[in-house]
All heavy atoms as a GROMACS GRO file, in nm:
protein
  551
    1MET      N    1   0.269  -2.091  -0.864
    1MET     CA    2   0.218  -2.023  -0.746
    1MET      C    3   0.224  -2.119  -0.626
    1MET      O    4   0.176  -2.230  -0.635
    1MET     CB    5   0.076  -1.974  -0.771
    1MET     CG    6   0.013  -1.917  -0.647
    1MET     SD    7  -0.158  -1.868  -0.672
    1MET     CE    8  -0.137  -1.697  -0.692
    2ASP      N    9   0.281  -2.072  -0.518
    2ASP     CA   10   0.292  -2.150  -0.397
    2ASP      C   11   0.159  -2.146  -0.322
    2ASP      O   12   0.112  -2.036  -0.285
    2ASP     CB   13   0.408  -2.095  -0.310
    2ASP     CG   14   0.425  -2.175  -0.185
    2ASP    OD1   15   0.380  -2.293  -0.178
    2ASP    OD2   16   0.489  -2.121  -0.091
    3ARG      N   17   0.099  -2.259  -0.301
    3ARG     CA   18  -0.029  -2.263  -0.229
    3ARG      C   19  -0.012  -2.333  -0.094
    3ARG      O   20  -0.101  -2.407  -0.048
    3ARG     CB   21  -0.134  -2.333  -0.313
    3ARG     CG   22  -0.169  -2.256  -0.438
    3ARG     CD   23  -0.285  -2.323  -0.507
    3ARG     NE   24  -0.319  -2.247  -0.628
    3ARG     CZ   25  -0.416  -2.159  -0.634
    3ARG    NH1   26  -0.488  -2.135  -0.530
    3ARG    NH2   27  -0.441  -2.096  -0.747
    4THR      N   28   0.100  -2.314  -0.032
    4THR     CA   29   0.130  -2.373   0.096
    4THR      C   30   0.048  -2.304   0.206
    4THR      O   31   0.044  -2.183   0.212
    4THR     CB   32   0.280  -2.361   0.130
    4THR    OG1   33   0.355  -2.419   0.023
    4THR    CG2   34   0.313  -2.429   0.261
    5ILE      N   35  -0.010  -2.383   0.291
    5ILE     CA   36  -0.083  -2.328   0.404
    5ILE      C   37   0.001  -2.354   0.526
    5ILE      O   38   0.044  -2.468   0.555
    5ILE     CB   39  -0.224  -2.393   0.418
    5ILE    CG1   40  -0.306  -2.366   0.296
    5ILE    CG2   41  -0.288  -2.350   0.548
    5ILE    CD1   42  -0.439  -2.437   0.295
    6ARG      N   43   0.022  -2.248   0.604
    6ARG     CA   44   0.104  -2.261   0.725
    6ARG      C   45   0.013  -2.227   0.843
    6ARG      O   46  -0.057  -2.125   0.841
    6ARG     CB   47   0.225  -2.167   0.721
    6ARG     CG   48   0.327  -2.205   0.621
    6ARG     CD   49   0.444  -2.108   0.622
    6ARG     NE   50   0.545  -2.146   0.526
    6ARG     CZ   51   0.550  -2.107   0.401
    6ARG    NH1   52   0.453  -2.030   0.352
    6ARG    NH2   53   0.649  -2.149   0.323
    7LYS      N   54   0.017  -2.308   0.943
    7LYS     CA   55  -0.063  -2.284   1.062
    7LYS      C   56   0.026  -2.217   1.167
    7LYS      O   57   0.133  -2.269   1.201
    7LYS     CB   58  -0.117  -2.416   1.119
    7LYS     CG   59  -0.204  -2.395   1.239
    7LYS     CD   60  -0.262  -2.529   1.288
    7LYS     CE   61  -0.351  -2.506   1.410
    7LYS     NZ   62  -0.401  -2.632   1.459
    8VAL      N   63  -0.020  -2.100   1.217
    8VAL     CA   64   0.057  -2.032   1.320
    8VAL      C   65  -0.032  -2.017   1.441
    8VAL      O   66  -0.154  -2.002   1.430
    8VAL     CB   67   0.107  -1.893   1.270
    8VAL    CG1   68   0.212  -1.906   1.166
    8VAL    CG2   69  -0.008  -1.808   1.221
    9THR      N   70   0.026  -2.021   1.556
    9THR     CA   71  -0.052  -2.020   1.678
    9THR      C   72  -0.030  -1.895   1.764
    9THR      O   73  -0.109  -1.870   1.856
    9THR     CB   74  -0.016  -2.146   1.768
    9THR    OG1   75   0.122  -2.147   1.790
    9THR    CG2   76  -0.060  -2.273   1.696
   10ASP      N   77   0.074  -1.819   1.734
   10ASP     CA   78   0.094  -1.700   1.816
   10ASP      C   79   0.106  -1.578   1.723
   10ASP      O   80   0.132  -1.589   1.606
   10ASP     CB   81   0.217  -1.714   1.904
   10ASP     CG   82   0.343  -1.736   1.825
   10ASP    OD1   83   0.362  -1.847   1.770
   10ASP    OD2   84   0.425  -1.644   1.815
   11ALA      N   85   0.087  -1.461   1.781
   11ALA     CA   86   0.083  -1.333   1.705
   11ALA      C   87   0.219  -1.304   1.636
   11ALA      O   88   0.221  -1.257   1.522
   11ALA     CB   89   0.041  -1.220   1.795
   12LYS      N   90   0.327  -1.335   1.706
   12LYS     CA   91   0.457  -1.304   1.648
   12LYS      C   92   0.483  -1.388   1.520
   12LYS      O   93   0.532  -1.339   1.421
   12LYS     CB   94   0.571  -1.328   1.748
   12LYS     CG   95   0.707  -1.291   1.698
   12LYS     CD   96   0.812  -1.303   1.807
   12LYS     CE   97   0.947  -1.261   1.752
   12LYS     NZ   98   1.052  -1.271   1.852
   13SER      N   99   0.447  -1.516   1.526
   13SER     CA  100   0.467  -1.606   1.411
   13SER      C  101   0.375  -1.556   1.297
   13SER      O  102   0.415  -1.560   1.180
   13SER     CB  103   0.432  -1.750   1.444
   13SER     OG  104   0.522  -1.799   1.537
   14GLN      N  105   0.256  -1.512   1.328
   14GLN     CA  106   0.164  -1.465   1.226
   14GLN      C  107   0.221  -1.341   1.159
   14GLN      O  108   0.216  -1.330   1.037
   14GLN     CB  109   0.027  -1.436   1.286
   14GLN     CG  110  -0.076  -1.393   1.184
   14GLN     CD  111  -0.212  -1.372   1.245
   14GLN    OE1  112  -0.231  -1.383   1.364
   14GLN    NE2  113  -0.309  -1.344   1.159
   15LEU      N  114   0.275  -1.247   1.240
   15LEU     CA  115   0.336  -1.128   1.184
   15LEU      C  116   0.453  -1.164   1.093
   15LEU      O  117   0.464  -1.110   0.983
   15LEU     CB  118   0.379  -1.034   1.296
   15LEU     CG  119   0.454  -0.908   1.255
   15LEU    CD1  120   0.365  -0.820   1.164
   15LEU    CD2  121   0.504  -0.831   1.372
   16MET      N  122   0.538  -1.254   1.136
   16MET     CA  123   0.652  -1.295   1.055
   16MET      C  124   0.607  -1.361   0.923
   16MET      O  125   0.668  -1.333   0.818
   16MET     CB  126   0.741  -1.391   1.131
   16MET     CG  127   0.807  -1.324   1.254
   16MET     SD  128   0.897  -1.174   1.216
   16MET     CE  129   1.026  -1.235   1.113
   17GLU      N  130   0.505  -1.441   0.926
   17GLU     CA  131   0.453  -1.504   0.801
   17GLU      C  132   0.393  -1.396   0.710
   17GLU      O  133   0.414  -1.403   0.588
   17GLU     CB  134   0.344  -1.608   0.834
   17GLU     CG  135   0.397  -1.739   0.887
   17GLU     CD  136   0.487  -1.810   0.784
   17GLU    OE1  137   0.458  -1.807   0.664
   17GLU    OE2  138   0.587  -1.867   0.827
   18THR      N  139   0.325  -1.299   0.764
   18THR     CA  140   0.266  -1.189   0.684
   18THR      C  141   0.377  -1.109   0.620
   18THR      O  142   0.371  -1.083   0.498
   18THR     CB  143   0.178  -1.101   0.770
   18THR    OG1  144   0.077  -1.180   0.827
   18THR    CG2  145   0.119  -0.987   0.690
   19LEU      N  146   0.480  -1.076   0.696
   19LEU     CA  147   0.595  -1.000   0.640
   19LEU      C  148   0.665  -1.079   0.533
   19LEU      O  149   0.703  -1.028   0.426
   19LEU     CB  150   0.692  -0.960   0.750
   19LEU     CG  151   0.644  -0.858   0.851
   19LEU    CD1  152   0.741  -0.841   0.961
   19LEU    CD2  153   0.611  -0.727   0.783
   20ARG      N  154   0.686  -1.210   0.558
   20ARG     CA  155   0.752  -1.296   0.462
   20ARG      C  156   0.670  -1.305   0.330
   20ARG      O  157   0.730  -1.297   0.221
   20ARG     CB  158   0.769  -1.435   0.521
   20ARG     CG  159   0.876  -1.519   0.458
   20ARG     CD  160   0.898  -1.651   0.533
   20ARG     NE  161   0.961  -1.626   0.664
   20ARG     CZ  162   0.904  -1.660   0.782
   20ARG    NH1  163   0.790  -1.723   0.785
   20ARG    NH2  164   0.965  -1.635   0.893
   21TYR      N  165   0.540  -1.310   0.343
   21TYR     CA  166   0.457  -1.317   0.221
   21TYR      C  167   0.470  -1.186   0.139
   21TYR      O  168   0.499  -1.188   0.024
   21TYR     CB  169   0.310  -1.335   0.258
   21TYR     CG  170   0.218  -1.315   0.141
   21TYR    CD1  171   0.205  -1.411   0.043
   21TYR    CD2  172   0.149  -1.193   0.125
   21TYR    CE1  173   0.126  -1.390  -0.070
   21TYR    CE2  174   0.066  -1.174   0.013
   21TYR     CZ  175   0.055  -1.273  -0.082
   21TYR     OH  176  -0.025  -1.251  -0.193
   22TRP      N  177   0.453  -1.070   0.207
   22TRP     CA  178   0.458  -0.943   0.130
   22TRP      C  179   0.596  -0.915   0.076
   22TRP      O  180   0.610  -0.855  -0.033
   22TRP     CB  181   0.409  -0.828   0.219
   22TRP     CG  182   0.259  -0.832   0.228
   22TRP    CD1  183   0.183  -0.860   0.335
   22TRP    CD2  184   0.166  -0.809   0.121
   22TRP    NE1  185   0.052  -0.862   0.306
   22TRP    CE2  186   0.038  -0.828   0.174
   22TRP    CE3  187   0.178  -0.778  -0.012
   22TRP    CZ2  188  -0.076  -0.813   0.096
   22TRP    CZ3  189   0.065  -0.763  -0.092
   22TRP    CH2  190  -0.062  -0.779  -0.035
   23GLN      N  191   0.699  -0.958   0.143
   23GLN     CA  192   0.837  -0.940   0.087
   23GLN      C  193   0.860  -1.028  -0.032
   23GLN      O  194   0.946  -0.999  -0.117
   23GLN     CB  195   0.938  -0.966   0.198
   23GLN     CG  196   0.941  -0.857   0.304
   23GLN     CD  197   1.037  -0.888   0.419
   23GLN    OE1  198   1.080  -1.002   0.437
   23GLN    NE2  199   1.068  -0.784   0.496
   24SER      N  200   0.786  -1.135  -0.043
   24SER     CA  201   0.803  -1.225  -0.158
   24SER      C  202   0.729  -1.177  -0.282
   24SER      O  203   0.749  -1.225  -0.393
   24SER     CB  204   0.754  -1.366  -0.122
   24SER     OG  205   0.612  -1.368  -0.121
   25ARG      N  206   0.639  -1.078  -0.264
   25ARG     CA  207   0.560  -1.025  -0.373
   25ARG      C  208   0.637  -0.916  -0.451
   25ARG      O  209   0.711  -0.843  -0.389
   25ARG     CB  210   0.425  -0.968  -0.326
   25ARG     CG  211   0.340  -1.060  -0.238
   25ARG     CD  212   0.322  -1.199  -0.288
   25ARG     NE  213   0.281  -1.210  -0.423
   25ARG     CZ  214   0.310  -1.313  -0.502
   25ARG    NH1  215   0.378  -1.413  -0.456
   25ARG    NH2  216   0.274  -1.317  -0.627
   26PRO      N  217   0.613  -0.906  -0.579
   26PRO     CA  218   0.679  -0.796  -0.657
   26PRO      C  219   0.630  -0.659  -0.614
   26PRO      O  220   0.523  -0.647  -0.554
   26PRO     CB  221   0.644  -0.825  -0.801
   26PRO     CG  222   0.555  -0.945  -0.803
   26PRO     CD  223   0.534  -0.993  -0.662
   27ASP      N  224   0.711  -0.560  -0.640
   27ASP     CA  225   0.678  -0.421  -0.599
   27ASP      C  226   0.539  -0.377  -0.649
   27ASP      O  227   0.466  -0.315  -0.577
   27ASP     CB  228   0.781  -0.324  -0.651
   27ASP     CG  229   0.915  -0.345  -0.582
   27ASP    OD1  230   0.918  -0.404  -0.473
   27ASP    OD2  231   1.018  -0.300  -0.636
   28TYR      N  232   0.507  -0.409  -0.777
   28TYR     CA  233   0.382  -0.362  -0.830
   28TYR      C  234   0.263  -0.420  -0.755
   28TYR      O  235   0.158  -0.356  -0.737
   28TYR     CB  236   0.374  -0.386  -0.980
   28TYR     CG  237   0.349  -0.529  -1.021
   28TYR    CD1  238   0.223  -0.581  -1.036
   28TYR    CD2  239   0.458  -0.615  -1.043
   28TYR    CE1  240   0.204  -0.718  -1.075
   28TYR    CE2  241   0.442  -0.745  -1.078
   28TYR     CZ  242   0.313  -0.796  -1.097
   28TYR     OH  243   0.295  -0.927  -1.131
   29GLU      N  244   0.273  -0.548  -0.710
   29GLU     CA  245   0.162  -0.607  -0.637
   29GLU      C  246   0.147  -0.540  -0.499
   29GLU      O  247   0.035  -0.518  -0.453
   29GLU     CB  248   0.186  -0.758  -0.613
   29GLU     CG  249   0.154  -0.840  -0.738
   29GLU     CD  250   0.157  -0.989  -0.711
   29GLU    OE1  251   0.145  -1.029  -0.593
   29GLU    OE2  252   0.176  -1.064  -0.806
   30ARG      N  253   0.259  -0.504  -0.436
   30ARG     CA  254   0.253  -0.435  -0.308
   30ARG      C  255   0.189  -0.299  -0.323
   30ARG      O  256   0.109  -0.257  -0.242
   30ARG     CB  257   0.390  -0.422  -0.245
   30ARG     CG  258   0.442  -0.555  -0.198
   30ARG     CD  259   0.570  -0.538  -0.118
   30ARG     NE  260   0.685  -0.587  -0.195
   30ARG     CZ  261   0.808  -0.574  -0.162
   30ARG    NH1  262   0.837  -0.508  -0.053
   30ARG    NH2  263   0.902  -0.624  -0.236
   31MET      N  264   0.226  -0.227  -0.431
   31MET     CA  265   0.169  -0.096  -0.456
   31MET      C  266   0.018  -0.102  -0.483
   31MET      O  267  -0.058  -0.018  -0.442
   31MET     CB  268   0.244  -0.023  -0.572
   31MET     CG  269   0.388   0.006  -0.537
   31MET     SD  270   0.403   0.115  -0.394
   31MET     CE  271   0.340   0.262  -0.457
   32GLU      N  272  -0.022  -0.204  -0.560
   32GLU     CA  273  -0.165  -0.224  -0.587
   32GLU      C  274  -0.240  -0.249  -0.459
   32GLU      O  275  -0.354  -0.200  -0.436
   32GLU     CB  276  -0.185  -0.338  -0.684
   32GLU     CG  277  -0.147  -0.306  -0.826
   32GLU     CD  278  -0.158  -0.424  -0.921
   32GLU    OE1  279  -0.186  -0.536  -0.873
   32GLU    OE2  280  -0.130  -0.409  -1.042
   33ALA      N  281  -0.184  -0.329  -0.367
   33ALA     CA  282  -0.248  -0.356  -0.240
   33ALA      C  283  -0.260  -0.232  -0.157
   33ALA      O  284  -0.364  -0.206  -0.093
   33ALA     CB  285  -0.169  -0.463  -0.164
   34VAL      N  286  -0.158  -0.148  -0.155
   34VAL     CA  287  -0.162  -0.022  -0.080
   34VAL      C  288  -0.272   0.069  -0.138
   34VAL      O  289  -0.349   0.128  -0.065
   34VAL     CB  290  -0.024   0.051  -0.081
   34VAL    CG1  291  -0.035   0.194  -0.027
   34VAL    CG2  292   0.076  -0.030   0.000
   35ALA      N  293  -0.275   0.079  -0.273
   35ALA     CA  294  -0.379   0.163  -0.338
   35ALA      C  295  -0.520   0.113  -0.302
   35ALA      O  296  -0.610   0.194  -0.277
   35ALA     CB  297  -0.358   0.162  -0.486
   36GLU      N  298  -0.536  -0.018  -0.298
   36GLU     CA  299  -0.669  -0.074  -0.261
   36GLU      C  300  -0.706  -0.039  -0.121
   36GLU      O  301  -0.819  -0.003  -0.089
   36GLU     CB  302  -0.668  -0.223  -0.281
   36GLU     CG  303  -0.801  -0.289  -0.254
   36GLU     CD  304  -0.799  -0.438  -0.275
   36GLU    OE1  305  -0.701  -0.494  -0.336
   36GLU    OE2  306  -0.894  -0.505  -0.227
   37ILE      N  307  -0.610  -0.050  -0.028
   37ILE     CA  308  -0.637  -0.011   0.112
   37ILE      C  309  -0.673   0.133   0.126
   37ILE      O  310  -0.764   0.169   0.197
   37ILE     CB  311  -0.516  -0.049   0.200
   37ILE    CG1  312  -0.499  -0.199   0.208
   37ILE    CG2  313  -0.529   0.012   0.339
   37ILE    CD1  314  -0.369  -0.247   0.271
   38VAL      N  315  -0.603   0.222   0.052
   38VAL     CA  316  -0.632   0.364   0.052
   38VAL      C  317  -0.774   0.392   0.003
   38VAL      O  318  -0.850   0.465   0.066
   38VAL     CB  319  -0.527   0.443  -0.026
   38VAL    CG1  320  -0.568   0.587  -0.045
   38VAL    CG2  321  -0.392   0.437   0.042
   39ARG      N  322  -0.808   0.328  -0.110
   39ARG     CA  323  -0.948   0.343  -0.162
   39ARG      C  324  -1.051   0.299  -0.064
   39ARG      O  325  -1.153   0.368  -0.043
   39ARG     CB  326  -0.962   0.265  -0.294
   39ARG     CG  327  -0.896   0.331  -0.413
   39ARG     CD  328  -0.935   0.261  -0.543
   39ARG     NE  329  -0.900   0.122  -0.549
   39ARG     CZ  330  -0.783   0.075  -0.592
   39ARG    NH1  331  -0.690   0.159  -0.637
   39ARG    NH2  332  -0.759  -0.054  -0.593
   40GLU      N  333  -1.028   0.185   0.004
   40GLU     CA  334  -1.121   0.136   0.106
   40GLU      C  335  -1.134   0.232   0.222
   40GLU      O  336  -1.243   0.257   0.273
   40GLU     CB  337  -1.080  -0.004   0.156
   40GLU     CG  338  -1.101  -0.113   0.054
   40GLU     CD  339  -1.244  -0.140   0.021
   40GLU    OE1  340  -1.330  -0.128   0.113
   40GLU    OE2  341  -1.275  -0.167  -0.096
   41ALA      N  342  -1.021   0.286   0.269
   41ALA     CA  343  -1.022   0.379   0.381
   41ALA      C  344  -1.102   0.505   0.345
   41ALA      O  345  -1.183   0.551   0.429
   41ALA     CB  346  -0.882   0.415   0.425
   42TYR      N  347  -1.080   0.557   0.225
   42TYR     CA  348  -1.159   0.674   0.186
   42TYR      C  349  -1.308   0.642   0.169
   42TYR      O  350  -1.392   0.724   0.198
   42TYR     CB  351  -1.103   0.734   0.057
   42TYR     CG  352  -0.984   0.831   0.082
   42TYR    CD1  353  -0.856   0.793   0.051
   42TYR    CD2  354  -1.007   0.954   0.144
   42TYR    CE1  355  -0.748   0.876   0.073
   42TYR    CE2  356  -0.900   1.039   0.170
   42TYR     CZ  357  -0.774   1.001   0.133
   42TYR     OH  358  -0.666   1.085   0.162
   43ALA      N  359  -1.338   0.520   0.124
   43ALA     CA  360  -1.476   0.481   0.106
   43ALA      C  361  -1.546   0.475   0.241
   43ALA      O  362  -1.660   0.514   0.253
   43ALA     CB  363  -1.482   0.345   0.034
   44TRP      N  364  -1.476   0.426   0.344
   44TRP     CA  365  -1.533   0.424   0.479
   44TRP      C  366  -1.564   0.564   0.527
   44TRP      O  367  -1.658   0.587   0.601
   44TRP     CB  368  -1.438   0.357   0.578
   44TRP     CG  369  -1.429   0.208   0.563
   44TRP    CD1  370  -1.519   0.126   0.498
   44TRP    CD2  371  -1.333   0.124   0.618
   44TRP    NE1  372  -1.475  -0.004   0.508
   44TRP    CE2  373  -1.363  -0.009   0.579
   44TRP    CE3  374  -1.216   0.147   0.692
   44TRP    CZ2  375  -1.286  -0.117   0.616
   44TRP    CZ3  376  -1.142   0.040   0.732
   44TRP    CH2  377  -1.174  -0.093   0.694
   45LYS      N  378  -1.481   0.662   0.487
   45LYS     CA  379  -1.504   0.799   0.525
   45LYS      C  380  -1.611   0.866   0.442
   45LYS      O  381  -1.650   0.979   0.468
   45LYS     CB  382  -1.376   0.882   0.515
   45LYS     CG  383  -1.273   0.850   0.620
   45LYS     CD  384  -1.154   0.945   0.603
   45LYS     CE  385  -1.068   0.938   0.727
   45LYS     NZ  386  -0.969   1.046   0.725
   46GLY      N  387  -1.654   0.796   0.334
   46GLY     CA  388  -1.754   0.854   0.247
   46GLY      C  389  -1.701   0.941   0.137
   46GLY      O  390  -1.774   1.020   0.078
   47VAL      N  391  -1.572   0.933   0.112
   47VAL     CA  392  -1.507   1.013   0.008
   47VAL      C  393  -1.502   0.935  -0.121
   47VAL      O  394  -1.451   0.820  -0.121
   47VAL     CB  395  -1.368   1.058   0.052
   47VAL    CG1  396  -1.294   1.133  -0.059
   47VAL    CG2  397  -1.370   1.138   0.180
   48ASN      N  398  -1.555   0.991  -0.229
   48ASN     CA  399  -1.548   0.926  -0.359
   48ASN      C  400  -1.426   0.977  -0.430
   48ASN      O  401  -1.422   1.091  -0.477
   48ASN     CB  402  -1.675   0.955  -0.438
   48ASN     CG  403  -1.676   0.885  -0.570
   48ASN    OD1  404  -1.583   0.811  -0.605
   48ASN    ND2  405  -1.782   0.906  -0.647
   49LEU      N  406  -1.321   0.892  -0.440
   49LEU     CA  407  -1.196   0.937  -0.503
   49LEU      C  408  -1.213   0.964  -0.653
   49LEU      O  409  -1.138   1.044  -0.707
   49LEU     CB  410  -1.089   0.832  -0.479
   49LEU     CG  411  -1.038   0.816  -0.340
   49LEU    CD1  412  -0.935   0.707  -0.327
   49LEU    CD2  413  -0.984   0.947  -0.286
   50ASP      N  414  -1.307   0.900  -0.716
   50ASP     CA  415  -1.328   0.924  -0.857
   50ASP      C  416  -1.381   1.064  -0.884
   50ASP      O  417  -1.353   1.124  -0.986
   50ASP     CB  418  -1.423   0.821  -0.917
   50ASP     CG  419  -1.366   0.679  -0.915
   50ASP    OD1  420  -1.242   0.667  -0.922
   50ASP    OD2  421  -1.445   0.584  -0.903
   51ALA      N  422  -1.456   1.117  -0.787
   51ALA     CA  423  -1.517   1.251  -0.808
   51ALA      C  424  -1.422   1.362  -0.759
   51ALA      O  425  -1.441   1.474  -0.796
   51ALA     CB  426  -1.649   1.259  -0.732
   52GLU      N  427  -1.329   1.328  -0.675
   52GLU     CA  428  -1.240   1.428  -0.618
   52GLU      C  429  -1.130   1.465  -0.716
   52GLU      O  430  -1.078   1.379  -0.786
   52GLU     CB  431  -1.177   1.378  -0.490
   52GLU     CG  432  -1.277   1.349  -0.380
   52GLU     CD  433  -1.343   1.476  -0.325
   52GLU    OE1  434  -1.273   1.573  -0.313
   52GLU    OE2  435  -1.461   1.469  -0.295
   53GLY      N  436  -1.092   1.588  -0.717
   53GLY     CA  437  -0.973   1.630  -0.794
   53GLY      C  438  -0.851   1.623  -0.706
   53GLY      O  439  -0.859   1.611  -0.584
   54SER      N  440  -0.741   1.626  -0.767
   54SER     CA  441  -0.619   1.621  -0.695
   54SER      C  442  -0.601   1.752  -0.612
   54SER      O  443  -0.611   1.858  -0.668
   54SER     CB  444  -0.498   1.598  -0.786
   54SER     OG  445  -0.380   1.607  -0.712
   55GLU      N  446  -0.573   1.741  -0.487
   55GLU     CA  447  -0.555   1.857  -0.401
   55GLU      C  448  -0.406   1.895  -0.391
   55GLU      O  449  -0.370   1.992  -0.327
   55GLU     CB  450  -0.615   1.836  -0.266
   55GLU     CG  451  -0.766   1.823  -0.273
   55GLU     CD  452  -0.825   1.807  -0.133
   55GLU    OE1  453  -0.755   1.836  -0.034
   55GLU    OE2  454  -0.940   1.768  -0.126
   56ARG      N  455  -0.322   1.814  -0.445
   56ARG     CA  456  -0.181   1.839  -0.438
   56ARG      C  457  -0.135   1.931  -0.552
   56ARG      O  458  -0.183   1.925  -0.663
   56ARG     CB  459  -0.102   1.709  -0.450
   56ARG     CG  460  -0.126   1.617  -0.334
   56ARG     CD  461  -0.044   1.494  -0.350
   56ARG     NE  462  -0.070   1.403  -0.239
   56ARG     CZ  463  -0.032   1.278  -0.234
   56ARG    NH1  464   0.040   1.230  -0.333
   56ARG    NH2  465  -0.060   1.204  -0.134
   57SER      N  466  -0.047   2.020  -0.518
   57SER     CA  467   0.008   2.106  -0.620
   57SER      C  468   0.160   2.078  -0.630
   57SER      O  469   0.223   2.049  -0.532
   57SER     CB  470  -0.017   2.252  -0.589
   57SER     OG  471   0.041   2.285  -0.467
   58LEU      N  472   0.206   2.089  -0.752
   58LEU     CA  473   0.350   2.070  -0.770
   58LEU      C  474   0.420   2.201  -0.787
   58LEU      O  475   0.367   2.294  -0.845
   58LEU     CB  476   0.372   1.986  -0.896
   58LEU     CG  477   0.313   1.847  -0.898
   58LEU    CD1  478   0.332   1.782  -1.033
   58LEU    CD2  479   0.374   1.763  -0.791
   59THR      N  480   0.536   2.213  -0.725
   59THR     CA  481   0.616   2.335  -0.734
   59THR      C  482   0.754   2.298  -0.776
   59THR      O  483   0.813   2.202  -0.724
   59THR     CB  484   0.622   2.406  -0.597
   59THR    OG1  485   0.487   2.432  -0.552
   59THR    CG2  486   0.700   2.532  -0.606
   60ARG      N  487   0.805   2.366  -0.873
   60ARG     CA  488   0.945   2.345  -0.920
   60ARG      C  489   1.031   2.460  -0.868
   60ARG      O  490   1.000   2.576  -0.891
   60ARG     CB  491   0.949   2.342  -1.071
   60ARG     CG  492   1.089   2.318  -1.123
   60ARG     CD  493   1.084   2.298  -1.273
   60ARG     NE  494   1.218   2.276  -1.323
   60ARG     CZ  495   1.279   2.357  -1.408
   60ARG    NH1  496   1.215   2.458  -1.457
   60ARG    NH2  497   1.401   2.330  -1.448
   61ILE      N  498   1.132   2.427  -0.796
   61ILE     CA  499   1.227   2.527  -0.744
   61ILE      C  500   1.359   2.514  -0.821
   61ILE      O  501   1.420   2.407  -0.820
   61ILE     CB  502   1.249   2.508  -0.592
   61ILE    CG1  503   1.119   2.518  -0.518
   61ILE    CG2  504   1.350   2.608  -0.545
   61ILE    CD1  505   1.127   2.487  -0.374
   62GLN      N  506   1.397   2.621  -0.883
   62GLN     CA  507   1.522   2.620  -0.956
   62GLN      C  508   1.628   2.688  -0.875
   62GLN      O  509   1.612   2.802  -0.830
   62GLN     CB  510   1.507   2.688  -1.092
   62GLN     CG  511   1.627   2.672  -1.179
   62GLN     CD  512   1.599   2.716  -1.323
   62GLN    OE1  513   1.489   2.752  -1.357
   62GLN    NE2  514   1.699   2.708  -1.405
   63ARG      N  515   1.737   2.616  -0.847
   63ARG     CA  516   1.841   2.670  -0.765
   63ARG      C  517   1.950   2.738  -0.853
   63ARG      O  518   1.977   2.687  -0.960
   63ARG     CB  519   1.906   2.561  -0.684
   63ARG     CG  520   1.807   2.496  -0.589
   63ARG     CD  521   1.869   2.373  -0.524
   63ARG     NE  522   1.978   2.410  -0.438
   63ARG     CZ  523   2.045   2.324  -0.365
   63ARG    NH1  524   2.015   2.193  -0.373
   63ARG    NH2  525   2.145   2.361  -0.286
   64SER      N  526   2.002   2.841  -0.801
   64SER     CA  527   2.115   2.905  -0.874
   64SER      C  528   2.240   2.838  -0.824
   64SER      O  529   2.258   2.799  -0.710
   64SER     CB  530   2.118   3.055  -0.845
   64SER     OG  531   2.142   3.076  -0.706
   65TRP      N  532   2.333   2.814  -0.917
   65TRP     CA  533   2.459   2.746  -0.888
   65TRP      C  534   2.571   2.844  -0.868
   65TRP      O  535   2.676   2.834  -0.931
   65TRP     CB  536   2.490   2.644  -0.997
   65TRP     CG  537   2.386   2.538  -1.007
   65TRP    CD1  538   2.282   2.533  -1.095
   65TRP    CD2  539   2.370   2.425  -0.925
   65TRP    NE1  540   2.206   2.426  -1.075
   65TRP    CE2  541   2.257   2.355  -0.969
   65TRP    CE3  542   2.442   2.375  -0.817
   65TRP    CZ2  543   2.215   2.237  -0.908
   65TRP    CZ3  544   2.396   2.258  -0.757
   65TRP    CH2  545   2.284   2.192  -0.804
   66SER      N  546   2.555   2.937  -0.780
   66SER     CA  547   2.659   3.040  -0.759
   66SER      C  548   2.754   3.003  -0.648
   66SER      O  549   2.739   2.920  -0.571
   66SER     CB  550   2.595   3.175  -0.727
   66SER     OG  551   2.499   3.163  -0.630
   0.00000   0.00000   0.00000
């Protein structure tokens, strides 16, 4: 694990370091981070995701090949 600390002084350098870090992480770690942010956002709104049911419905459309 790389434990390098980089000091940045301007916003653009900070953004580039942040992007470089997340691009270096595997896909599953990025997805876990997104899921955590979503849970936190819903918690701020007072929504308990564990108690909520899925509001999405799936629809399958079968096309005719004529």
